[in-house]
C-alpha positions in Angstrom: -63.0 98.8 -68.7 -60.9 97.3 -65.9 -62.2 94.1 -64.4 -60.9 91.5 -62.1 -61.8 88.9 -59.4 -60.6 89.3 -55.8 -60.2 85.7 -54.6 -58.8 84.1 -51.4 -56.9 81.0 -50.6 -59.7 80.1 -48.2 -62.6 81.6 -46.3 -61.7 84.1 -43.7 -58.5 85.4 -45.3 -59.9 89.0 -45.7 -61.0 89.1 -49.3 -64.0 91.2 -48.4 -61.9 93.8 -46.7 -59.4 93.8 -49.6 -62.3 94.1 -52.2 -63.8 97.0 -50.2 -60.4 98.7 -49.9 -59.8 98.4 -53.7 -63.2 99.7 -54.5 -62.7 102.7 -52.2 -59.3 103.4 -53.6 -60.6 103.3 -57.2 -63.5 105.5 -56.3 -61.2 108.0 -54.8 -59.7 108.4 -58.3 -63.1 109.3 -59.6 -63.8 105.9 -61.2 -67.2 104.3 -61.3 -67.0 100.8 -60.0 -69.5 98.0 -60.4 -69.3 95.3 -57.6 -70.2 91.6 -58.0 -70.3 88.8 -55.5 -69.6 85.2 -56.5 -72.0 82.6 -55.1 -75.3 83.0 -53.3 -74.2 85.3 -50.5 -76.3 88.4 -49.7 -74.3 90.0 -46.9 -71.0 90.6 -48.6 -72.8 92.1 -51.6 -74.5 94.6 -49.3 -71.1 95.8 -48.1 -69.7 96.0 -51.6 -72.8 98.0 -52.7 -72.4 100.5 -49.8 -68.8 101.3 -50.7 -69.3 101.3 -54.5 -72.6 103.2 -54.3 -74.0 100.8 -56.8 -76.2 97.7 -56.3 -74.0 94.5 -56.2 -75.0 91.6 -58.4 -74.5 87.9 -57.8 -72.7 85.6 -60.2 -73.2 81.9 -59.7 -72.4 79.0 -62.1 -74.5 76.5 -60.1 -77.8 78.4 -59.9 -77.4 80.1 -63.3 -76.2 79.0 -66.7 -73.3 80.6 -68.6 -75.5 82.9 -70.7 -77.3 84.2 -67.6 -74.0 85.0 -65.8 -72.6 86.8 -68.9 -75.8 88.8 -69.3 -75.8 89.8 -65.6 -72.2 90.8 -65.8 -72.6 92.8 -69.0 -75.8 94.6 -68.1 -74.6 95.7 -64.7 -71.1 96.8 -65.8 -72.1 98.8 -68.9 -70.8 102.3 -68.6 -68.5 101.6 -65.7 -64.8 102.3 -65.4 -64.0 99.3 -63.4 -65.5 96.0 -62.1 -64.6 94.3 -58.9 -65.8 90.7 -58.4 -65.4 89.3 -54.9 -65.0 85.5 -54.9 -66.4 83.0 -52.4 -64.6 80.7 -50.1 -61.3 79.6 -51.5 -60.6 80.2 -55.2 -61.1 76.6 -56.3 -63.9 75.7 -53.8 -67.2 74.8 -55.3 -69.9 72.2 -55.0 -67.6 69.2 -55.3 -64.0 68.3 -54.7 -63.8 66.6 -58.1 -64.2 69.7 -60.3 -64.4 73.5 -60.5 -68.2 73.5 -60.7 -69.7 76.4 -58.8 -66.2 77.9 -57.9 -64.8 81.4 -58.1 -62.2 79.9 -60.6 -65.0 78.8 -62.9 -66.6 82.3 -62.9 -63.2 83.9 -63.5 -62.6 81.7 -66.6 -66.2 82.1 -67.8 -65.9 85.9 -67.9 -62.2 85.9 -68.8 -61.2 87.8 -65.7 -57.8 87.9 -64.1 -57.5 87.1 -60.4 -56.1 89.1 -57.5 -55.2 86.5 -54.9 -55.6 87.4 -51.2 -53.5 85.5 -48.6 -53.7 85.8 -44.8 -50.0 86.3 -44.0 -50.5 86.9 -40.2 -48.7 83.7 -39.2 -46.6 83.1 -42.3 -43.0 83.5 -43.4 -41.2 81.9 -46.4 -43.8 79.1 -46.6 -46.2 81.5 -48.1 -44.3 81.3 -51.3 -45.2 77.6 -51.6 -48.9 78.5 -51.2 -48.6 81.2 -53.9 -46.8 78.8 -56.2 -49.5 76.1 -55.7 -52.3 78.4 -56.6 -50.5 79.9 -59.5 -49.9 76.5 -61.2 -53.0 74.5 -60.1 -55.1 75.6 -63.0 -53.3 76.8 -66.2 -56.5 78.3 -67.5 -56.5 81.1 -64.9 -54.7 84.4 -65.2 -53.4 86.2 -62.1 -53.2 90.0 -61.9 -51.5 90.3 -58.5 -51.2 89.2 -54.9 -52.4 91.1 -51.8 -51.0 90.0 -48.4 -53.4 90.7 -45.6 -52.7 91.0 -41.8 -49.0 91.7 -42.2 -47.2 92.6 -39.0 -45.2 95.4 -40.6 -42.6 96.5 -43.1 -39.9 93.9 -42.1 -42.5 91.1 -42.2 -43.6 92.2 -45.7 -40.1 92.4 -47.0 -39.5 88.8 -46.0 -42.8 87.6 -47.6 -42.2 89.6 -50.7 -38.7 88.3 -51.3 -39.8 84.7 -50.8 -42.7 85.1 -53.3 -40.6 86.8 -55.9 -38.2 83.9 -56.0 -40.8 81.5 -57.2 -43.6 83.5 -58.8 -44.1 85.9 -61.7 -47.3 87.3 -60.2 -46.7 90.8 -58.9 -47.2 91.5 -55.2 -49.5 94.6 -55.2 -48.9 95.3 -51.5 -50.1 94.5 -48.1 -52.7 95.5 -45.5 -51.8 95.7 -41.8 -53.6 94.0 -38.9 -56.1 96.7 -37.9 -58.9 95.8 -35.5 -61.0 98.7 -36.7 -61.3 97.4 -40.2 -62.6 94.0 -39.3 -66.3 93.5 -40.1 -68.2 92.0 -37.1 -69.7 88.5 -37.6 -72.8 86.7 -36.3 -74.6 83.4 -37.0 -75.1 83.9 -40.7 -71.8 85.6 -41.4 -70.8 89.2 -41.4 -73.0 91.9 -40.0 -75.2 93.4 -42.8 -74.1 96.6 -44.4 -77.1 98.4 -42.8 -75.3 98.0 -39.4 -72.0 99.4 -40.7 -68.9 97.9 -42.3 -66.5 98.1 -39.4 -64.5 100.9 -41.1 -65.1 104.3 -42.4 -64.9 105.0 -46.1 -61.8 107.1 -45.5 -60.1 104.2 -43.7 -60.9 101.9 -46.6 -59.7 104.5 -49.1 -56.4 104.8 -47.2 -56.0 101.0 -47.2 -56.8 100.7 -50.9 -54.3 103.4 -51.8 -51.6 101.4 -49.9 -51.8 98.9 -52.8 -50.3 99.4 -56.2 -53.6 100.2 -58.0 -51.8 101.6 -61.1 -50.2 98.2 -61.7 -53.5 96.5 -61.0 -55.4 98.7 -63.5 -52.7 98.3 -66.2 -53.0 94.5 -65.9 -56.8 94.2 -66.0 -58.2 95.6 -69.2 -61.3 93.4 -69.9 -61.9 91.6 -73.1 -65.1 92.7 -75.0 -65.6 89.3 -76.6 -69.1 88.7 -75.2 -70.5 92.2 -74.9 -73.3 91.1 -77.3 -74.7 89.1 -74.5 -76.4 92.2 -73.1 -77.4 94.0 -76.3 -81.0 92.6 -76.4 -83.7 94.1 -74.2 -86.8 92.5 -72.7 -90.1 94.0 -73.8 -92.1 94.8 -70.6 -95.2 92.6 -70.5 -97.0 94.2 -67.6 -97.9 97.7 -66.5 -99.4 99.0 -63.3 -98.2 96.1 -61.1 -96.9 97.5 -57.8 -94.9 95.0 -55.7 -94.3 95.8 -52.1 -90.7 94.8 -51.1 -89.9 94.6 -47.3 -86.6 96.3 -46.9 -84.9 97.4 -43.6 -82.5 96.0 -41.0 -84.7 92.9 -40.5 -85.2 92.1 -44.3 -82.3 92.8 -46.6 -81.5 89.5 -48.3 -82.5 89.8 -52.0 -80.9 88.8 -55.2 -80.7 92.1 -57.0 -81.5 90.3 -60.3 -84.8 89.0 -58.8 -85.9 92.6 -58.4 -84.4 93.4 -61.8 -86.5 90.8 -63.5 -89.6 92.2 -61.9 -88.7 95.7 -63.2 -87.8 94.4 -66.7 -91.3 92.8 -66.9 -92.9 96.2 -66.0 -93.5 95.9 -62.3 -92.9 98.9 -60.0 -90.9 98.1 -56.9 -92.3 99.8 -53.8 -90.1 99.4 -50.6 -91.5 99.5 -47.1 -90.2 98.7 -43.6 -91.9 96.1 -41.4 -90.0 97.7 -38.5 -91.0 101.3 -38.8 -94.0 101.7 -41.2 -97.4 101.7 -39.6 -99.2 100.8 -42.8 -98.5 99.2 -46.2 -98.0 101.5 -49.1 -101.2 102.2 -51.1 -102.3 100.3 -54.1 -100.1 97.3 -53.9 -100.9 94.2 -55.9 -98.4 91.7 -54.3 -95.9 91.5 -51.5 -92.4 90.0 -51.4 -90.6 89.4 -48.1 -86.9 88.4 -48.5 -84.6 87.0 -45.9 -82.6 88.8 -43.2 -82.5 88.9 -39.4 -86.1 89.1 -38.1 -85.0 87.2 -34.9 -82.8 90.2 -34.0 -85.8 92.5 -34.3 -88.6 90.2 -33.2 -89.9 92.5 -30.5 -90.2 95.5 -32.8 -91.7 93.4 -35.6 -94.2 91.8 -33.2 -95.0 95.2 -31.7 -95.9 96.8 -35.0 -99.5 95.7 -34.8 -101.0 98.1 -37.3 -98.7 96.9 -40.1 -99.3 93.2 -39.1 -103.0 93.9 -39.4 -102.6 95.4 -42.9 -100.6 92.3 -44.0 -103.1 89.9 -42.6 -105.9 91.7 -44.4 -103.8 91.7 -47.6 -103.6 87.9 -47.3 -107.3 87.4 -46.5 -108.1 89.4 -49.6 -106.3 86.6 -51.6 -103.6 88.9 -52.8 -100.2 87.3 -53.6 -97.5 87.2 -50.9 -94.2 85.5 -51.5 -91.8 85.0 -48.6 -88.3 83.6 -48.3 -86.5 82.4 -45.2 -86.7 85.4 -42.8 -90.0 86.3 -44.6 -91.3 82.9 -43.8 -90.5 83.4 -40.2 -92.3 86.8 -40.2 -95.5 85.2 -41.7 -95.5 82.5 -39.0 -97.7 82.5 -36.0 -94.8 82.7 -33.5 -91.0 83.1 -33.5 -88.9 81.9 -30.5 -85.4 83.3 -30.1 -82.4 81.4 -28.8 -82.9 83.1 -25.4 -86.3 81.4 -25.2 -88.4 84.5 -25.7 -91.5 83.9 -27.9 -93.1 86.7 -30.1 -96.3 86.6 -32.0 -95.7 87.3 -35.7 -98.1 87.9 -38.6 -100.0 84.5 -38.2 -100.6 84.1 -41.9 -99.0 80.7 -42.1 -100.0 78.3 -39.3 -96.4 77.4 -38.3 -94.2 78.1 -35.3 -90.5 78.8 -35.7 -87.6 78.6 -33.3 -84.0 79.7 -33.7 -81.2 77.1 -33.7 -77.6 77.3 -32.8 -76.3 76.0 -36.1 -77.2 76.1 -39.8 -80.1 73.9 -41.0 -80.1 72.4 -44.5 -77.3 74.7 -45.6 -76.4 74.7 -49.3 -77.7 74.8 -52.9 -81.1 73.3 -53.6 -82.9 72.0 -56.7 -86.6 72.7 -56.5 -89.4 71.1 -58.5 -93.0 72.4 -58.1 -95.0 69.4 -57.0 -98.2 71.4 -57.5 -99.3 74.7 -59.1 -98.3 77.6 -56.8 -97.8 81.3 -56.8 -94.6 81.1 -58.9 -95.5 78.5 -61.5 -97.1 75.4 -62.7 -96.5 71.8 -61.5 -93.3 70.5 -62.9 -91.5 73.9 -63.0 -87.8 73.5 -62.1 -85.8 76.3 -60.4 -82.6 76.5 -58.3 -81.8 78.3 -55.1 -80.0 78.3 -51.8 -80.7 77.4 -48.2 -79.1 79.5 -45.5 -80.8 79.7 -42.1 -80.4 79.0 -38.4 -84.0 78.3 -37.5 -86.6 75.5 -37.9 -90.3 74.9 -38.0 -91.3 73.2 -34.7 -95.1 73.1 -35.1 -97.5 73.4 -37.9 -101.1 72.7 -38.9 -101.6 70.7 -42.1 -100.3 72.8 -45.0 -100.0 72.0 -48.7 -96.4 71.8 -49.8 -95.7 73.0 -53.3 -92.0 72.2 -53.5 -90.0 69.0 -53.8 -86.5 70.1 -52.6 -83.2 68.3 -53.2 -80.3 69.7 -51.1 -77.1 69.3 -53.1 -74.7 69.2 -50.1 -76.5 66.7 -47.9 -78.4 64.9 -50.6 -81.5 65.2 -48.4 -84.9 65.4 -50.1 -88.1 66.9 -48.6 -91.4 68.5 -49.3 -91.4 72.3 -48.6 -92.8 75.5 -50.0 -95.8 76.1 -47.7 -99.0 77.5 -49.3 -102.1 79.1 -47.9 -104.6 81.1 -50.0 -102.3 83.1 -52.3 -99.4 82.9 -49.9 -96.1 81.0 -50.6 -93.5 80.7 -47.9 -90.2 78.8 -48.0 -86.8 78.7 -46.5 -85.2 78.4 -50.0 -83.9 81.6 -51.6 -84.8 81.1 -55.3 -82.9 82.8 -58.0 -85.4 83.9 -60.6 -82.9 84.0 -63.4 -82.5 80.2 -63.1 -86.0 80.1 -64.5 -87.3 83.6 -65.5 -90.8 82.2 -66.2 -91.4 82.5 -62.4 -91.6 86.3 -62.7 -94.3 86.3 -65.4 -96.3 83.7 -63.5 -96.0 85.7 -60.3 -97.1 89.0 -62.0 -100.1 87.2 -63.5 -101.4 86.4 -60.1 -101.3 90.1 -59.0 -105.1 90.5 -59.5 -107.6 91.6 -62.1 -106.1 95.1 -62.2 -103.1 93.9 -64.1 -102.8 95.0 -67.8 -100.9 93.0 -70.3 -99.0 95.2 -72.7 -99.4 93.8 -76.2 -96.1 93.4 -78.2 -95.8 96.0 -80.9 
C-alpha cells in the first residue's frame, strides 16, 4: 500500500487542491484511494471523499489517543492501493507553540508516513529554498517524499525555483501546479464551500493537474510499513439490533465525523438518512435522531418553510424520543434563527433558545467536556473531547438544564453548555465519539423499549 501525508507550510498554500489532484491522478490509473483529513475539519474531508469516491476519515491526536488513530487508519485503508492524508494548517502547527501536540507532523510520525510538502510559490524565487531547507531539517523524525510547488507562473518560474531547491535539499521536487482560477475552491465564513456545492474544478481538470506531477516517483517513495496492522484485526461485537437512527444529511447538514456514524453501525444501529430541506416527513420507525452541523443559516427559509417535517420532529421530541444535535443541529432545534441580514426565521422550537449569526467565529477550537449531570450521551462525570467551530450565538433562552462543563483549549474559557429538554441534547460542541466510545452505547440504550440487546455468544 502506498501512503503519505500532503502537508503545507501554512494554511492557504493549496494543500487541499494538491491532495485532490493527486487523488484524481491516482484514480485515473485505476487505483483505489482512501482519503483522510488531519484535525477536526469536516469540509475538506467532504471534498476528498467526493474525488476519491470513498468516505474520508479524520485523524486527530488531540481528540483521540494513538491507538484510536491507528485503528481508524487501518480499518479505513484496508484493501486500498493508496492512502492520501491531507494535513491541517502548517505542518508543525498544533495546539501549542511549544510542542508538536495536535499537529500534522505528530500524525505523520505516529503512522510512519512520509510527507509531501506543498509550498505557495506565487511570489517566490530563490528564497523558497530557505523555506524548504528549514522544513526539511526542523524535525529529524520526519521523512519527506517530495515537494509540490503551487501557483507557479510558468516553466521559467519553475526552473528557477527547482534549481534553487536542488542546491540545498535532497527532497525531490515532484512538479508544479499553475495559477488557475477555475481550480480554486470558493470560501465562506467557516472555510471552503462544502463538497455538496461543488469543488471548483471538474474531475477531469483535477486529473490533468494530478498527472502533471511525478506520481511514479511519489508512489515509489511511499510504500507503507505494516508494523501496526494488528491494530485493526479485532472486531466489535454488535450489542444492539433494530435501532434505527435518523441522520439529517443534505446541503444544510453535512458536518459529521464519519467515525461517529461508524461506531453507531459497529454497535448494530442502522443509519437512515433524511433531508430537512426536501423531505416532508421523517422516515418510518426511527428510534432516535442525530442532527450534525452545517449551514442551516444559508437555507433558513427552506428549513423554516418545511412545516410538515418540523411538525414530525416536534412530535418526535414530545414523545420523549432521543434527539442529539450539534452546532447547526442546535440552531435548527431552536425557536428562531436570525441571519446576518437581520431576517428572522422560525425553526423547530424544540429548545427554548433564539440564535443569531455573527460575523466572526465564537469559541473556536478544541474543547474538553465533562458531563455535569446525566444526559442523553452518558452519566455524570463522563469525559469526552470535541471541537467548537461556529459563527452564531444564543441571544435569548428560557431556563434550561446544562449537562456539560466545557473548557476551551485555545481561549482557556470555561462555561456550562449542552442544553437538555426532555430527551433532547443540543450543543455547539462537535463531539468525537471515539474519544469515549461509551457515548454510543449509552445513546443507543435511550432509544426506547423496542431496543433489543444482543447477548454475547
